TIKE-387069 format. One record per residue (C-alpha): x, y, z; residue number from 1. Coordinates in pm, whole numbers, plus 50000, padded with zeros to 5 digits. Layout:
((X; Y; Z); NUM)
...
//
This chain:
((50000; 50000; 50000); 1)
((50140; 50339; 49899); 2)
((50234; 50590; 50167); 3)
((50031; 50910; 50194); 4)
((50323; 51111; 50057); 5)
((50343; 50900; 49741); 6)
((49964; 50915; 49706); 7)
((49984; 51295; 49713); 8)
((50285; 51316; 49483); 9)
((50155; 51066; 49232); 10)
((50435; 50819; 49162); 11)
((50416; 50889; 48789); 12)
((50473; 51262; 48850); 13)
((50811; 51207; 49014); 14)
((50927; 50913; 48805); 15)
((51287; 50979; 48708); 16)
((51298; 51306; 48903); 17)
((51632; 51433; 49028); 18)
((51684; 51498; 49397); 19)
((51621; 51869; 49344); 20)
((51302; 51808; 49145); 21)
((51180; 51555; 49402); 22)
((51239; 51798; 49688); 23)
((51049; 52071; 49500); 24)
((50752; 51839; 49443); 25)
((50744; 51739; 49811); 26)
((50770; 52105; 49910); 27)
((50475; 52189; 49684); 28)
((50267; 51912; 49846); 29)
((50349; 52052; 50191); 30)
((50269; 52409; 50093); 31)
((49945; 52305; 49923); 32)
((49830; 52168; 50256); 33)
((49815; 51812; 50126); 34)
((50057; 51705; 50400); 35)
((50020; 51857; 50746); 36)
((50284; 51996; 50978); 37)
((50409; 51722; 51210); 38)
((50297; 51440; 50981); 39)
((50552; 51164; 50948); 40)
((50705; 51101; 50606); 41)
((50828; 50762; 50482); 42)
((51181; 50663; 50572); 43)
((51448; 50717; 50308); 44)
((51462; 50346; 50240); 45)
((51083; 50308; 50216); 46)
((51037; 50611; 49989); 47)
((51320; 50496; 49763); 48)
((51151; 50156; 49733); 49)
((50810; 50310; 49655); 50)
((50950; 50546; 49390); 51)
((51200; 50290; 49257); 52)
((51481; 50540; 49304); 53)
((51817; 50510; 49471); 54)
((51830; 50578; 49842); 55)
((52096; 50844; 49783); 56)
((51849; 51043; 49565); 57)
((51586; 51038; 49840); 58)
((51843; 51120; 50108); 59)
((51960; 51420; 49905); 60)
((51598; 51536; 49857); 61)
((51531; 51513; 50230); 62)
((51860; 51697; 50297); 63)
((51747; 51985; 50074); 64)
((51407; 52000; 50244); 65)
((51569; 51996; 50589); 66)
((51810; 52274; 50494); 67)
((51515; 52495; 50395); 68)
((51315; 52403; 50705); 69)
((51043; 52195; 50537); 70)
((51116; 51874; 50727); 71)
((51263; 51795; 51067); 72)
((51467; 51483; 51129); 73)
((51534; 51326; 51466); 74)
((51739; 51015; 51527); 75)
((51488; 50741; 51598); 76)
((51198; 50979; 51536); 77)
((51189; 50972; 51159); 78)
((51129; 51258; 50918); 79)
((50833; 51488; 50977); 80)
((50673; 51776; 50788); 81)
((50774; 52122; 50910); 82)
((50769; 52483; 50798); 83)
((51054; 52736; 50814); 84)
((51060; 52931; 51142); 85)
((50998; 53260; 50965); 86)
((50730; 53119; 50739); 87)
((50399; 53305; 50718); 88)
((50156; 53180; 50450); 89)
((50112; 53468; 50205); 90)
((49773; 53597; 50106); 91)
((49661; 53868; 49872); 92)
((49644; 54100; 50174); 93)
((50016; 54051; 50243); 94)
((50102; 54196; 49904); 95)
((49853; 54440; 49757); 96)
((49991; 54368; 49410); 97)
((49929; 53991; 49439); 98)
((49624; 53834; 49273); 99)
((49478; 53541; 49463); 100)
((49304; 53282; 49245); 101)
((49289; 53023; 49523); 102)
((48954; 53165; 49637); 103)
((48677; 53139; 49377); 104)
((48429; 53393; 49508); 105)
((48279; 53721; 49390); 106)
((48265; 54046; 49579); 107)
((47933; 54137; 49738); 108)
((47612; 54186; 49545); 109)
((47517; 54553; 49495); 110)
((47197; 54487; 49689); 111)
((47380; 54386; 50007); 112)
((47395; 54736; 50156); 113)
((47025; 54808; 50101); 114)
((46933; 54462; 50232); 115)
((47139; 54531; 50544); 116)
((46960; 54860; 50605); 117)
((46619; 54698; 50553); 118)
((46712; 54419; 50794); 119)
((46780; 54647; 51091); 120)
((46417; 54683; 51208); 121)
((46388; 54303; 51198); 122)
((46704; 54273; 51406); 123)
((46583; 54541; 51649); 124)
((46261; 54346; 51704); 125)
((46471; 54053; 51829); 126)
((46644; 54247; 52107); 127)
((46396; 54115; 52361); 128)
((46496; 53756; 52287); 129)
((46799; 53561; 52409); 130)
((46974; 53619; 52078); 131)
((47047; 53250; 52032); 132)
((46898; 53083; 51725); 133)
((46971; 52710; 51728); 134)
((46760; 52611; 51427); 135)
((46739; 52954; 51265); 136)
((46482; 53231; 51233); 137)
((46143; 53093; 51124); 138)
((46110; 53351; 50845); 139)
((46451; 53261; 50704); 140)
((46382; 52888; 50720); 141)
((46056; 52957; 50538); 142)
((46241; 53159; 50271); 143)
((46491; 52876; 50219); 144)
((46210; 52620; 50202); 145)
((46040; 52833; 49936); 146)
((46354; 52814; 49721); 147)
((46321; 52435; 49721); 148)
((45946; 52454; 49653); 149)
((46012; 52677; 49352); 150)
((46240; 52397; 49222); 151)
((45956; 52141; 49255); 152)
((46070; 51997; 49587); 153)
((45806; 52028; 49864); 154)
((45985; 52144; 50178); 155)
((45874; 52251; 50525); 156)
((46065; 52506; 50738); 157)
((46089; 52225; 50996); 158)
((46318; 52042; 50750); 159)
((46567; 52332; 50749); 160)
((46851; 52429; 50985); 161)
((47032; 52760; 50933); 162)
((47409; 52725; 50978); 163)
((47718; 52945; 50980); 164)
((47810; 52858; 50622); 165)
((47815; 52542; 50411); 166)
((48136; 52403; 50557); 167)
((47992; 52451; 50904); 168)
((47686; 52258; 50785); 169)
((47903; 51971; 50658); 170)
((48090; 51949; 50988); 171)
((47765; 51949; 51184); 172)
((47636; 51662; 50969); 173)
((47957; 51462; 51007); 174)
((47969; 51526; 51383); 175)
((47614; 51390; 51409); 176)
((47621; 51088; 51179); 177)
((47993; 51033; 51127); 178)
((48169; 50702; 51187); 179)
((48547; 50705; 51214); 180)
((48717; 50444; 50999); 181)
((48427; 50419; 50754); 182)
((48458; 50502; 50384); 183)
((48338; 50821; 50218); 184)
((48277; 50850; 49845); 185)
((48384; 51179; 49684); 186)
((48417; 51300; 49329); 187)
((48761; 51331; 49178); 188)
((48828; 51627; 49167); 189)
((48624; 51797; 49439); 190)
((48615; 52085; 49689); 191)
((48939; 52045; 49891); 192)
((48799; 52161; 50225); 193)
((48526; 51898; 50209); 194)
((48797; 51633; 50184); 195)
((48974; 51798; 50477); 196)
((48654; 51772; 50683); 197)
((48607; 51406; 50594); 198)
((48967; 51332; 50691); 199)
((48917; 51522; 51017); 200)
((48618; 51302; 51101); 201)
((48819; 50986; 51038); 202)
((48682; 50879; 50700); 203)
((48877; 50685; 50439); 204)
((48813; 50854; 50106); 205)
((48716; 50662; 49792); 206)
((48717; 50871; 49470); 207)
((48494; 50847; 49164); 208)
((48588; 51040; 48848); 209)
((48414; 51347; 48710); 210)
((48533; 51575; 48432); 211)
((48397; 51866; 48232); 212)
((48197; 51611; 48029); 213)
((48033; 51473; 48343); 214)
((48037; 51172; 48571); 215)
((48121; 50808; 48509); 216)
((47782; 50699; 48641); 217)
((47860; 50329; 48604); 218)
((48174; 50364; 48815); 219)
((47995; 50575; 49076); 220)
((47712; 50328; 49124); 221)
((47950; 50032; 49113); 222)
((48149; 50186; 49400); 223)
((47830; 50252; 49595); 224)
((47722; 49889; 49566); 225)
((48061; 49723; 49616); 226)
((48220; 49953; 49875); 227)
((47896; 50059; 50045); 228)
((48045; 50383; 50180); 229)
((47886; 50532; 50488); 230)
((47855; 50876; 50323); 231)
((47890; 51015; 49973); 232)
((47966; 51384; 49919); 233)
((47857; 51506; 49575); 234)
((47829; 51843; 49397); 235)
((47573; 51777; 49120); 236)
((47512; 52136; 48999); 237)
((47799; 52332; 48842); 238)
((48042; 52095; 49005); 239)
((48344; 52256; 49173); 240)
((48587; 52265; 48996); 241)
((48475; 52114; 48662); 242)
((48147; 52304; 48615); 243)
((47959; 51987; 48509); 244)
((47591; 51924; 48591); 245)
((47459; 51578; 48676); 246)
((47183; 51468; 48432); 247)
((46833; 51425; 48571); 248)
((46801; 51053; 48496); 249)
((47135; 50982; 48663); 250)
((47025; 51162; 48981); 251)
((46736; 50920; 49023); 252)
((46962; 50617; 48974); 253)
((47229; 50744; 49215); 254)
((46971; 50815; 49484); 255)
((46818; 50469; 49446); 256)
((47158; 50298; 49447); 257)
((47273; 50491; 49756); 258)
((46953; 50396; 49936); 259)
((47012; 50027; 49856); 260)
((47374; 50056; 49971); 261)
((47280; 50226; 50298); 262)
((47482; 50534; 50205); 263)
((47399; 50882; 50332); 264)
((47406; 51120; 50034); 265)
((47538; 51465; 50128); 266)
((47459; 51698; 49838); 267)
((47643; 52030; 49818); 268)
((47427; 52289; 49641); 269)
((47641; 52596; 49715); 270)
((47698; 52638; 49340); 271)
((47345; 52546; 49226); 272)
((47237; 52908; 49165); 273)
((47544; 53001; 48958); 274)
((47384; 52959; 48615); 275)
((47514; 53153; 48314); 276)
((47362; 52980; 48013); 277)
((47309; 52612; 48101); 278)
((46963; 52623; 47943); 279)
((46780; 52395; 48186); 280)
((46713; 52361; 48559); 281)
((46748; 52011; 48706); 282)
((46540; 51872; 48988); 283)
((46724; 51883; 49324); 284)
((46872; 51546; 49407); 285)
((46686; 51559; 49739); 286)
((46364; 51505; 49545); 287)
((46469; 51145; 49482); 288)
((46475; 51022; 49842); 289)
((46433; 51127; 50206); 290)
((46780; 50989; 50284); 291)
((46941; 51271; 50085); 292)
((47091; 51557; 50291); 293)
((47132; 51892; 50115); 294)
((47372; 52175; 50200); 295)
((47329; 52530; 50069); 296)
((47490; 52870; 50122); 297)
((47458; 53244; 50061); 298)
((47833; 53292; 50019); 299)
((47850; 53234; 49642); 300)
((47536; 53426; 49544); 301)
((47559; 53717; 49787); 302)
((47901; 53747; 49951); 303)
((48164; 53524; 50110); 304)
((48158; 53755; 50411); 305)
((47806; 53635; 50491); 306)
((47883; 53318; 50682); 307)
((47538; 53172; 50640); 308)
((47425; 52837; 50505); 309)
((47161; 52573; 50562); 310)
((47084; 52203; 50581); 311)
((46774; 52038; 50437); 312)
((46703; 51692; 50579); 313)
((46422; 51472; 50703); 314)
((46278; 51573; 51041); 315)
((46430; 51287; 51240); 316)
((46778; 51388; 51131); 317)
((46701; 51756; 51194); 318)
((46622; 51665; 51555); 319)
((46951; 51476; 51588); 320)
((47144; 51767; 51437); 321)
((46982; 52009; 51680); 322)
((47071; 51782; 51972); 323)
((47438; 51778; 51869); 324)
((47481; 52141; 51762); 325)
((47508; 52296; 52112); 326)
((47824; 52091; 52174); 327)
((48019; 52331; 51952); 328)
((47784; 52614; 51846); 329)
((47470; 52781; 51977); 330)
((47330; 52907; 51650); 331)
((47393; 53142; 51359); 332)
((47444; 53519; 51393); 333)
((47110; 53700; 51383); 334)
((47226; 53994; 51170); 335)
((47330; 53766; 50883); 336)
((46997; 53585; 50910); 337)
((46800; 53911; 50894); 338)
((46998; 54024; 50590); 339)
((46948; 53687; 50420); 340)
((46570; 53717; 50459); 341)
((46583; 54044; 50265); 342)
((46813; 53908; 49995); 343)
((46608; 53594; 49936); 344)
((46298; 53809; 49896); 345)
((46452; 53952; 49578); 346)
((46618; 53648; 49420); 347)
((46558; 53759; 49059); 348)
((46778; 54065; 49111); 349)
((47039; 53858; 49293); 350)
((47063; 53585; 49030); 351)
((47064; 53842; 48749); 352)
((47367; 54009; 48903); 353)
((47541; 53674; 48952); 354)
((47475; 53572; 48591); 355)
((47612; 53899; 48452); 356)
((47925; 53887; 48669); 357)
((48002; 53524; 48589); 358)
((47945; 53580; 48217); 359)
((48189; 53871; 48217); 360)
((48441; 53671; 48420); 361)
((48415; 53372; 48189); 362)
((48475; 53589; 47882); 363)
((48775; 53754; 48047); 364)
((48936; 53417; 48131); 365)
((48870; 53292; 47777); 366)
((49024; 53603; 47625); 367)
((49326; 53578; 47854); 368)
((49391; 53216; 47757); 369)
((49343; 53279; 47385); 370)
((49667; 53220; 47204); 371)
((49841; 53037; 47487); 372)
((49973; 52724; 47314); 373)
((49862; 52392; 47461); 374)
((49595; 52529; 47696); 375)
((49228; 52448; 47646); 376)
((48935; 52610; 47828); 377)
((48626; 52387; 47819); 378)
((48270; 52517; 47785); 379)
((48174; 52666; 48120); 380)
((47794; 52713; 48143); 381)
((47807; 52825; 48505); 382)
((47975; 52770; 48837); 383)
((48280; 52925; 48994); 384)
((48563; 52837; 48762); 385)
((48703; 52696; 48441); 386)
((48878; 52357; 48468); 387)
((49157; 52429; 48221); 388)
((49348; 52153; 48043); 389)
((49720; 52237; 48026); 390)
((49793; 51968; 47768); 391)
((50072; 51824; 47986); 392)
((50129; 51741; 48358); 393)
((50258; 52088; 48447); 394)
((50006; 52215; 48701); 395)
((50226; 52221; 49011); 396)
((50521; 52367; 48822); 397)
((50299; 52636; 48671); 398)
((50149; 52721; 49011); 399)
((50497; 52763; 49156); 400)
((50619; 52969; 48859); 401)
((50313; 53194; 48890); 402)
((50422; 53292; 49242); 403)
((50717; 53487; 49104); 404)
((50471; 53694; 48902); 405)
((50246; 53774; 49199); 406)
((49979; 53518; 49114); 407)
((49844; 53263; 49364); 408)
((49679; 52971; 49187); 409)
((49619; 52619; 49324); 410)
((49740; 52326; 49111); 411)
((49506; 52052; 48995); 412)
((49621; 51792; 49252); 413)
((49494; 52016; 49535); 414)
((49142; 51907; 49434); 415)
((49216; 51535; 49423); 416)
((49293; 51224; 49619); 417)
((49632; 51082; 49530); 418)
((49817; 51373; 49365); 419)
((49665; 51322; 49020); 420)
((49525; 51562; 48756); 421)
((49852; 51747; 48702); 422)
((49716; 51841; 48358); 423)
((49445; 52058; 48513); 424)
((49431; 52406; 48661); 425)
((49130; 52572; 48823); 426)
((49086; 52933; 48712); 427)
((48805; 53128; 48885); 428)
((48561; 53322; 48667); 429)
((48453; 53529; 48967); 430)
((48688; 53826; 48947); 431)
((48613; 54150; 48765); 432)
((48717; 54152; 48397); 433)
((48993; 54403; 48473); 434)
((49138; 54196; 48755); 435)
((49104; 53880; 48550); 436)
((49287; 54036; 48255); 437)
((49581; 54121; 48480); 438)
((49576; 53770; 48631); 439)
((49581; 53614; 48285); 440)
((49873; 53836; 48187); 441)
((50069; 53708; 48485); 442)
((49971; 53350; 48406); 443)
((50096; 53400; 48051); 444)
((50433; 53517; 48187); 445)
((50457; 53210; 48411); 446)
((50360; 52985; 48120); 447)
((50631; 53146; 47906); 448)
((50883; 53078; 48185); 449)
((50796; 52708; 48174); 450)
((50810; 52689; 47796); 451)
((51147; 52862; 47779); 452)
((51287; 52650; 48060); 453)
((51327; 52936; 48307); 454)
((51370; 52800; 48657); 455)
((51131; 52881; 48939); 456)
((51310; 53122; 49177); 457)
((51382; 52967; 49514); 458)
((51196; 53244; 49698); 459)
((50876; 53152; 49512); 460)
((50910; 52790; 49616); 461)
((50967; 52884; 49978); 462)
((50657; 53106; 49992); 463)
((50406; 52899; 49793); 464)
((50083; 52815; 49970); 465)
((49725; 52741; 49878); 466)
((49451; 52889; 50094); 467)
//
């Protein structure tokens, strides 16, 4: 069985690599967050055996990493992941000239300010209460339920819990129903922080492939029946990062198969409203069975600063979730809930703004990639990003090269299990056209560096990080 390091590197990606190249790849995995500080790495002998390289090559790679502070080595204690003492993960705020493409999110909707002002009387009326809202304001739960009803899925406010964002919702679900050591099915690629949450709750992850052309439905259902995972985390609408949408007839089959396998389906709908020109609106996957749990969020359609999401589930599970929630949280902030009520009351304006912004962002990314040899941007009918094909396994090298040009972009393997998909790069379509044009100019410079054989400056390698 391969070590976690080799799974993250992808043995084929480092086949024949020199000691310097191997150390750079390991450093990239550490800085991506795919290996955690303090985690033990394979011994020199074991890693050499796994990679079919000489032990001296691995020893030299570890020496280089130790010299730069990326591993610590103790006699009898093995080699463990570390970070340099002076290391501070850079963000766009550390350097005002940097452009951060690791976060695929738009700035706030123009209606946010007015919605906030309109929400204040509602908030003021709550001053006589305790201020704690374990399940969420009744009027907000009703507004969320109405969104499902408008999509042909009958829903009661009693089937809704308001949470502090979608990731908070996922962690509440896993805290309530999770089983350490069980298997979890995820798409490959998928939202990295969802994988982090599943790892945190002790799940062993089993991937199923999805690409811009869609899912391998046969493989997905075969895994459900043979592996019988405890949970399956899926993003069926404008999948992050590929942008694909799961066909209606496949939704029905997946729900039925998961029910037969005893698998809890956790459906992430945070991107479901991000339509540009898909041309059709699918039925929510929750419509195909009461065992389906749905997660939603305001962060992608209104603003990432609004940490507000929700869970839709059958009433028995809602009661269990409410029983567990006080162990780590006593509800969602009331101001965000009051604002969300106002925003959801004017969804046509909200979705119109989202559509226009995403369309402009998509066109800007397409224009910026035009003429770059070897790169292909697939059709992107909606969602957060374009899942760009680089034509060769260069994603990590390109991400590192981009750092020297003030561009933070996560490589394809950050979205995967096992360090694969080095041919892919996620490019957000959420920035303004002007900001996107500048980002694409910097990406072009990094791409030119790779094509001309320019080396990645050591300072860029030492400061690379994905947030």
